N, C-alpha and C positions, 0 to 999 in steps of 0.2 A: 268756820265750822265745816267739817266734811262727814257726810255720812259713811260709815264703815262696818258692815254686819250683813248676815246671810238673812235676807227678807223671810218671813215665814210665808209670804205669798209664792215665793219661788220655791222652797225647801219647805213644805206643808207638815211634813212628818217631823216632830221634836227629835226624835231618836235619829234622824236622816243629819238635821242641821247640827246636833251634836257631834256626831262621828265626824261631820265637815270641819268642824273647829278644831277637833283632836287631829285629824289630817292635817289641817294648815299649821297647828302647833308643833307637828314633828317634822314638817318641811322645812331642814336646815340650811337648805342651800337654793340660790335662785333657780337652777335646774331644776330642782325638787317642786317647788312653787310654781314653774311654768309648766312642769307635768301635772300638777294637780289640777291647775287651770283648766288644761286641756281634757282632761277626766270629766270634771264638773261641767264642762261644755258638752262633751260627748253623753254623759247621763242626765243632765237636768237642763239641757239648752243654753239659749242663750243667757249669759251672765249679767245680772241687773247692775247698776252702776253702785250702789251700795258695796255689793261684792266685788268688784273688780277694784274698787278703792281699798277695801281688805286685802286683797292678793297685792295689790301696789305695796302697800305697807309692810306684808310681809317679804316682799322681795327686799326691798330698804333694810328690814332688820337682818335679813339672811346675808346682804351684801356687806352690812355693817359688822356682823359676828365674824365674817371671814376674815376681816382688816382690824378685828379686836378691837374694835369701837364699842363701846359701852350705852351710849346714848345719842340719839340723833334728833336734834329738834330744829323745827322751822320758826323763825321768829322775824317778821316781815319779810324781807328778801335775804336774811341771813341763813345759812345752813350751817348749824352748830353742834360739832360732832366732839365727842368726848371719849378720850381714850386715858386710860392709867392716871384718873385724878386731873387730867389737864384738857382743857379744849386744843382742837388741832387748828392751827391760825395759819394762812397764807403768810408768806415772807415772814412768818414769825409775829404778825402784827394784825392781822384783818380775817375776818370769818369770810370763807367763799360766800359769794354772793349768786342770788337765784335772779335769772331775768322775766320768768314769767309771773304774771298778777293773777293767774287762777289757782287754786289750791289744788287742782288735779296736775296742771302743769308744772307746779312746781315739786309733787311727789316724783313725777316722771324724770325731772331736772335733776333731783337729790339721787335718785337711782342712777343715772346716767354719771354723775359726779363720784358717786361710789366704786363704780365700775374702772374708773382711772387712777383708783387706789393702787 
């Protein structure tokens, strides 16, 4: 389990949180997610861990969408990518493996792998 949300203690006004979620949903590229992160940091200060996790997940979604990957799943050490009804396998027979043991490390590693597609 990895918390990924915009904490009310960080963005106290519900209207601000709703706007931030909308901005995040509209950030369709990694560049847009990075720009949004910079904007949030400038406007609201240090980004809490749960919000940083949410941004990393948005980065992964944007990278995957750019490669026409329909879904990204991390199961244990396996990175399971789904495109056009099929899983993407290395050498046609195995899932990409993640080395990191921590959930945050796995997200960062998944993003790095998606950047190499």
